[in-house]
N, C-alpha and C positions, 0 to 999 in steps of 0.2 A: 711188398710195399715199395713204392717208388721213392728213391732218395733224391732230394733236390740238389742243385749244384752247390759245390763248396764255395767258401768265400774267395779262395784262390781262383777258382774257375770263373766266378763272376768278375773278379778283377781283371783277369786276362781277356774276357769278352769285352769289357768296357775299354781296356787298352786298345784292343783291335778296332772297336767302333770309332774311337777317337782318332786313331792313326789313319784309318780308312777315310774318314771325313776330311782330314787335313790333306791327305794324299790326293783326293779327288778335287777338293775345292781351294787348295792353296792356303796362303796365310789367313788365319781365322782367329778372331779374338776369343778370349776365354768366355766372355759373356755370350757370344753366339754359340759356342760349344755347349754351354750350360742349357741354353734354350733348345737347341737341336737334339741333344742327347738325353735331355730330361734328367740330368744329374745336378746335384747341388754344387755350389762354387768350391767348397772345400774338396769334394771328390774330384772335380775337374782339375783343381790345383795339384792334388796328389798324383793323378794320372799323368799330367803333363810333366811333372817332376820326374816320374819314373821313365817316361819316354825320353826326356832330355838326358837323364843319366845313362841311358842305353845308347845315346848318340843318334837317335832317330829324329828328334825335333830340336828346335831352338825356341827360346822365348825372349821377347824384347818389347820395348815400348813402341807403340804405333807412331806413325808420322803425325805431325801436328793436326789435331782434330778441330781446334777452335772452340771446343766445348769446355765448360767449367768442370771441376772435379777431377778425381784421379782416373786416368784412362785405363781401360782393360788391357792386360798384356796380350800380345799377338803371338800365336803359335805357328811356326813355319816348319815345313818338312826339310830335313837335311839332304837336299837334292844333290849336292856335290859329293857328299860322303857316302851315302847309301845309294846303290845303283844296281841295275840288272843289265845283262847283255841281251840284246834282241836281234833276231835274224829273220830275214824274209827270203825264202828260196823260191824264186820265180822262174819262168820258163827260160828267159834270156839273160837273167842277171841274178847275182847274189848280193844281198845287202846286209850290213851289220851296223849296230848302233849301241851306244852306251846310254841308257835311259835312267835318269835320276828319280829318286822317290819324289812323287809329285807330278811325274809325267813329262819332265823336261828332257828333250833329246840333247845330250851333252856332246856327243861325238857320233859321226856317221861315216861309213865307208861303203864303196860299191865296186863290184867286180863283174866282168862279163861271165856268163855261164854258157858254155857250149851246150847245145841241145844234145841230150843223151848222157850227160854227166850223172854218175851214180852217187848215192849217199856217201859211199866210201871215198869217192873222189872229191866230193864237195866239202866234206868235213875238214880236211887239212887246209883247204883254201880259207874257210871261215875262221879256223883256229889261227891262221897266220895273220888275218886282219885284227883279231882280238889281241894278239901279241903286240901289234903296233899300237893299239889303243891303250894298252896297259902302260906304255912308256909315258903317257901323259896323265896318269892317275895322280891325284893329290895324295899326300901322306895321310895314312889312316883310312883311306877309302875301303869300303866293304862291299863285295859283290854278294848279293843274296840269292842269286840264281840266274838262269838263262831260259829264254823262251824262243821257240822257233815257229814261224808261220810258213806253211808250205801249201802249194797248190796240190790238193789230193785228199783222199779219204783217210782220216787219221783215227786209229783205234784209241779210244779214250783211256783205256787201262794202262797202256804202256807206250803210247806215242808212235807205234809202228805205222808207217804209211802203207796202207793196204793196197791202194791203187791211185796212181796219178797219171791219167791218160795223156795229159799234155806234156808231162815231164818224162814219161816212159817208166815211171817207178812202179814196182810191184813188190810189196812186203819189204820195204826199205827201212832199216832201223836207224833213222837219221839222229834221233836223240842219243842213243847209245854210242853211235859213231863219233858225234861231236863231243860228247862228254869224255870219251877216251882220248880224243885229240887235245882237248883243253887241259886235261890232267889236273883239274882242280876239284875239290870236294864240294861242289854245288849242284843242286838238282837241275836237270834240264827238262823242260816241259815242251810239248809239241802240240800245235793246233792247226786247224784248217785256216787258210789265209782270210777267207771271207768271214768266217766265224769270229776270229780275233779282231778283224777290222770293225765288224759290227759292235763287238764288245767295247772297243776304244771309242767309237763315235757315240755310243750310248752313254758311256761313262763321262766323257769330257769333250764331246764334239757336237755336231749339228743335231744329234738326236738326244742330247741331255734333256731329261725331263719327260721323254716319251717312253712309254712302257711297251709299245708294240711296234716293232721296226723290222723292215727287211732291207738288208744291205746286199746289193747285187755287185759282184766283183768279176771283172773280166780280165783275163790275161790272154792265153790262146783259147782256153775254154771259159766256162761261166759257172760260178757257184754263188751261193747265198748264205749269209749269216742271218739268223732269225732270232729276234728278241720277242718273247711272248710273255705278257704279264710281268715285265721287268726282268725276266730271266732268260739266259741263253737256252735255245731249244736245239739240243744236239742229238737227240735220239738215243735209242737203247745202247748202241755201241759207239756212238760219237759220229755217225756217218750221215746225219741229216744235212739238208741244204744243197744236195746235188741237183739243183733245179735245171742246170744246163743239160741234164740227161732226161728231162721230160720229153717223151716222144710227141712231136707236134705234126709230123708229116709221115703218114704210113708209107713205107718203102721209099723214104727220102734219101738224102745224101748219107754216105757212110760216116759214122762218127768214130773218133779215136777210141771210144770205149768198146767198139765192136757192134753196136746197134746201128740202126738207120733212122734218120729223121729226128734226131735229138734237137732240142731247142738251140743248142750252141752251134749246130751246123748252119743255122740261119743268121745268128747274131754274133758268133765268135769270129776269130781272126780268119780262119780258112774260108768260111762262108762269105764274109764280106769281100775278101780279096778275090775269091772266085767270081762273085757277081760283078765285080769291077773289072774283070778281065786281067787280073794280075795274079794268077794262081802260082806263079813261080816266086813271088815275093813273100816275105814273112817278117814278123816282128811289129812292134808298136809303131816304129817309124814308117813302115809301109802303110799301116792303117791311117796314120796322120796325113800321109801323102794323098790317100784317097779322099779324106775329108777336105783337104786343101784344094784338090782338083775339083771337087763338087762345088766348093765356094767360088771357084774361078769359072764355072760354067760348063765343065766337062759333062756331057749328057749321060755317058755310061756311069760315071762316078755318082752323079746325082741320082740316077735310078737305083744304083746299088745301095746308097745311103738311105733313100726313102723306103726301099724294100726292107732293109735291116731294121730301120726305125719302126716300121709297121709290125714286124715280128717281135721286136722288143716290147712294144705296147701290148701285143697279143698275150705274151707270157706274163707280163706284169699284171694284166687284168685277171688272169687266172689266179695268180698269187694273192692279189688283193681280195678276190672273192673267197679264197680259202682261209686266209689269215686275218683279214680285216685290220691291216696295220694303220697306224697314224701317219707313218712316214715310210717312203721308199727312197733309199739312197743309192746313187749310181757311182761305183768306184772302179778304179783301174781303167781298162779300155771301155767299160760300159759308161763311164763318165764322158769320154770323148764321143761315143755314139749318141748318147742322150743329148748332149749339147748341139750336135750336128743335125739331129732329127727330132727335136723336142715336139714339133708340131705333129709329126706322124705318131709319136709315142702317145701323146695326150689324146689325139683323135681316136686311136684304136682302144685306148684305155676307157675313154668315155663311151665308146660303142659297146664294148664287151663287159665292162664292169657293172656290177649290180649297184643301183642307185644308193642303197643304204650303205654299202661298203665304200662308195666314193665320197660320201658326205664330208668326211674329215681328213682324207688322205692327202698328204703333201709329197711332192717329188723334189728331191734335193740332191746336191753334190756334196762330197765330204768336206767338212771344215778342216780336218786334219790332213787332207790331201794324201800324198803318197806316204806320209808318215804313219797313217792309220794302222797298217799291218805291223809295223815295228813297235808302235806304242801298245797295240793289243797283245803282241807277243810278250812284251815286258810285263804287262798286267798278269799274264800267266805265271811269270816268275815271282812277281810281288805277292801273289795270292797267299802263299805259305806264311810270309812275314806278317801280312795284315791279319791273318787268322790267329797268330800267336807272336806278337811283336817282341817278346822277351826271348824268342828262340833264335834271334839273329846271331850270325857267326861273328 
């Protein structure tokens, strides 16, 4: 005989639902929470009192509404007090941030990352940045966890980076390495950068309200975060979204993964720089120089950008036909390429996309910009708190 949830379990579920709503939507009146969560006013009052007692939210009167009658109290997340550390490990840089409950980036730092830097070498650098940020913490601040966004295939069960062709990582335990360096008793979660950026844009960015989204992220390589039916699509082991390794040219250029003709050999850093006659250059600044040269009339740069834009549209058309998204978002260097070659992207998409799949799809750039991976990594850390708010340290 199946036993229903206990009163304590129901209460904890309701606490999590209320805190998650305030976390995602910001200051919210009790009246709105009553309507959205389907609970009565007295229950909402009791739940907010519990969360306030735990130091997770505050309650106060709203600003002047101009309406007669007693105004509904406003519930706000304790952004300054409750926070998570977020990290983004990219090919050429390391970024760290302190992100408050509610998604506000309270502090951020950035370091250069020499190519070839291992997890064991990166962890002390990131820990050092965190030690600097700790000096500015307000009294009573509580860290609920840490999240890491990394370019590579991340094993869901333990956060091991199985393969990062662009970073040169193979079976790198970055979560364990950073946790050991931090020396604090907080969980460290690891996710693929495109996946967590998609999570962030879906939760509080340009894709809010869309249940089917593809977020294309470019650094040196290309990956995708996929939201299907309102949920992250991560695959059996957590390795989905490696769209940059779709083979699009048989016996094409050699990819860093070892195959030939991968999509990212045509639209990624190496492919675009090679086509522009700048094979010796590297990094985002080198790509921006190609786009600038194309704008100024450099014929070879223009040809390279148009060609890469056509290949970008080619791959996007395949993804649109497969996943039928409402929105495709271009982040990282894919944003720069899309803005430079939007005409070619749209032309190829319209040529290759199935009409039914193209009816409602929108092409967008990220609202959260370069903060999307950091905010998404923080969401990984906040997830445990939102599942059981009374378990905060």
